[in-house]
C-alpha positions in Angstrom: 0.0 0.0 -0.1 1.2 3.5 -1.2 1.3 6.0 1.9 -0.5 8.3 0.1 -3.3 5.1 0.2 -3.3 5.0 3.7 -5.9 7.3 5.8 -4.8 9.5 8.1 -7.5 8.0 10.6 -6.4 4.5 10.1 -2.8 5.2 11.0 -3.7 6.8 13.9 -6.0 3.9 15.3 -3.1 1.2 14.5 -0.3 3.0 16.1 -1.3 6.2 17.5 -3.8 4.4 19.6 -1.7 1.6 20.7 1.6 4.1 21.6 -0.7 6.2 23.4 -1.8 3.3 25.8 1.6 1.9 26.4 2.3 5.8 27.5 -0.5 5.3 30.0 0.8 2.3 31.9 3.5 4.4 32.7 1.8 5.9 35.7 0.9 2.5 37.2 4.7 2.3 38.3 3.6 4.7 41.1 1.4 2.5 42.8 3.5 -0.6 43.2 6.1 0.3 45.7 8.7 -2.6 44.7 9.3 0.0 41.2 8.3 2.9 42.8 12.1 4.3 43.8 11.0 6.8 46.4 9.7 4.3 49.5 10.9 1.2 50.4 11.1 -2.0 50.0 12.7 -1.9 47.0 14.3 -4.6 44.4 17.6 -6.4 46.0 20.0 -5.1 43.2 22.0 -8.2 43.3 19.4 -10.3 42.0 19.7 -11.7 38.3 15.8 -9.4 37.4 17.8 -6.4 39.1 20.1 -7.3 35.6 17.5 -7.7 33.5 16.3 -4.2 34.4 19.7 -3.1 34.0 20.4 -4.5 30.3 16.7 -3.5 29.2 17.6 0.0 30.5 20.9 -0.5 28.8 18.9 -1.0 25.7 16.9 2.3 25.7 20.5 4.1 26.2 23.1 6.8 24.3 24.5 3.4 23.6 21.3 0.8 22.7 19.3 2.8 20.9 20.9 3.1 17.8 21.1 -0.8 17.7 17.5 -0.6 17.9 17.3 2.0 14.9 19.2 0.5 12.8 17.2 -2.9 13.1 13.8 -1.3 12.6 15.6 1.2 9.9 16.7 -2.2 8.1 13.2 -3.8 8.3 11.1 -0.2 7.0 13.5 -0.1 4.1 14.1 -3.2 3.2 10.5 -3.9 2.1 9.4 -5.3 -1.7 8.1 -2.5 -4.5 10.1 0.7 -3.5 13.4 2.4 -5.7 16.7 2.4 -4.2 16.6 5.8 -4.1 13.3 6.0 -2.2 15.3 3.9 0.1 18.2 5.9 0.6 15.3 9.3 1.1 13.4 7.1 3.5 16.4 6.4 5.8 18.1 9.7 5.5 14.9 10.8 6.7 14.4 8.5 9.6 18.4 9.0 10.3 18.0 12.7 10.6 14.4 12.5 12.4 15.3 10.3 15.0 18.7 12.5 16.2 17.0 15.7 15.7 14.2 14.7 17.7 15.3 12.5 20.3 19.1 13.4 20.7 17.6 17.0 20.7 14.9 16.2 23.1 17.7 14.6 25.3 20.2 17.5 25.3 17.3 20.2 26.2 16.8 18.0 28.9 20.2 17.5 29.9 21.2 21.5 29.6 17.7 23.4 30.0 15.2 21.2 31.8 17.0 19.5 34.3 19.1 22.4 35.5 16.4 24.6 35.8 14.3 22.4 37.9 16.5 20.7 40.0 15.9 17.6 41.4 18.2 14.6 42.8 17.9 11.3 41.4 16.6 9.2 44.2 19.8 7.0 44.5 21.9 10.0 44.7 18.9 10.9 48.2 18.9 7.9 49.3 22.7 7.0 50.1 22.6 11.0 51.2 20.0 10.2 54.2 21.4 6.9 55.0 24.6 8.9 55.6 27.0 6.6 53.1 27.0 9.4 50.9 29.1 11.4 53.7 27.7 15.1 52.6 23.8 16.2 51.6 22.5 15.4 48.2 22.4 19.5 47.6 25.9 19.5 48.6 26.5 16.8 46.3 24.9 18.8 43.1 26.3 22.1 44.4 29.5 20.5 43.0 28.3 21.3 39.7 30.2 18.7 37.6 29.3 15.7 36.6 32.3 14.2 36.6 33.9 15.9 39.8 30.5 14.7 41.3 31.5 10.6 40.8 34.1 10.7 43.1 32.2 11.5 46.5 29.8 8.9 44.5 32.8 6.1 43.9 33.9 6.3 47.5 30.1 6.2 49.3 30.1 2.8 47.2 33.5 1.8 47.4 33.4 2.2 50.9 29.4 0.9 52.1 29.1 -2.7 51.7 25.4 -2.1 49.5 24.0 -4.2 48.2 24.3 -3.5 44.6 25.4 -5.2 41.7 29.1 -4.2 40.0 27.6 -3.3 37.0 24.8 -1.0 38.8 27.2 0.9 40.9 29.2 1.2 38.2 26.0 2.9 36.5 25.0 5.1 39.3 28.4 7.0 39.3 28.2 7.2 35.8 24.3 9.0 35.9 25.1 12.1 38.4 23.3 14.2 36.7 19.6 15.8 37.7 16.7 13.5 37.9 13.5 14.7 36.2 12.4 14.2 33.1 14.1 10.7 32.3 16.4 10.9 28.8 15.9 7.0 29.0 11.7 7.0 28.6 11.8 9.8 26.2 13.8 8.3 24.0 12.6 4.9 24.1 8.9 6.2 24.1 9.7 8.2 20.9 11.1 5.6 18.8 8.3 3.4 19.4 6.1 5.6 18.5 7.8 7.1 15.7 8.5 4.1 14.1 5.3 2.3 14.9 3.4 5.0 13.0 6.1 5.3 10.3 5.9 1.3 9.3 1.9 1.8 9.7 2.4 4.0 7.2 4.3 2.4 5.2 4.3 -1.7 5.6 2.0 -3.8 5.0 0.3 -6.2 8.2 2.5 -9.2 7.2 6.2 -7.2 8.8 4.5 -4.7 10.7 3.9 -6.8 13.6 7.2 -6.8 14.3 6.8 -2.7 15.3 4.6 -3.5 17.5 7.0 -5.1 20.0 8.7 -1.4 20.8 6.0 -0.2 22.5 6.3 -3.7 25.4 10.1 -3.1 25.3 9.7 1.5 25.7 7.4 0.2 28.7 10.3 -2.1 30.4 12.8 0.5 29.3 10.8 3.3 31.4 9.9 1.0 34.1 13.6 -0.2 34.7 14.7 3.2 35.5 12.4 3.4 39.1 13.7 -0.7 39.4 17.6 0.3 39.2 16.7 3.3 41.5 18.1 6.2 38.9 15.0 7.7 38.3 10.5 8.3 40.1 7.8 7.1 38.6 7.1 11.1 37.6 10.3 11.3 35.9 9.1 8.7 33.3 5.9 9.7 33.4 7.2 13.2 32.4 9.8 11.6 30.0 7.9 9.5 28.4 5.4 11.5 27.6 7.6 14.0 26.1 8.9 11.2 23.7 5.0 10.2 22.9 4.5 13.9 21.5 8.3 13.8 19.5 7.3 11.2 18.3 3.8 12.3 16.8 5.3 15.2 15.9 8.5 13.7 13.8 6.1 11.1 12.2 3.5 13.9 11.0 6.3 15.6 9.2 8.1 13.2 8.4 4.8 10.8 6.4 4.4 14.7 4.7 8.1 14.7 3.3 7.6 11.0 2.5 4.4 11.6 0.5 5.9 14.5 -1.4 8.8 12.2 -2.3 6.6 9.8 -4.2 4.5 12.2 -5.5 7.5 13.9 -7.5 
């Protein structure tokens, strides 16, 4: 089916509504005290489930996201019935849009929104309140440099026999920025929304089902962040909503470009 033959409402019903429903499941993280990173009891971060959450989180980060996008991109452009020129044009559109919207959104959060809101990460609050950090969370963030903040965090995690796996400890040390909103939630929900809606626009149902797997993956990435105590439920709710909105916007512009490309 050509992109111009697919009604707008059909794409919204096939992809937009499922993406919205997926985001509406994110607030449920605040109802489960085992997932909610702001209250005890917490997940045991030495157990296999926590390690699984770590790898889920990894798949939604700066290293994992490009592989997810690449896999879905190959599925999109390898469909039959299109020219090599169209494949290259669609590839450029998808790469540019994922870079601008996902990457740009993450940069905006990191350098503009988070420094304005200045909400500390829940794991840092927990370490400070239990005395393991040796300083208050406010004093840690007052250091002002993410790399320099890692020094007292490394000392706290090395000196205190905390029940945390080495990989998750390293992740805690790496994540010394502010908390709200979650960049992983933004990226995962953006990729799931944008690529699912593009697949509904460009693909037949035989291959499109694979793209629906992006929705539970994005939800799992969002849930992994409070499980690891890196983010609060509010962080992933807001970050996920950002990704949802940016995904809709990116798809709307991208499909207009693809329509124009097919007519030329």
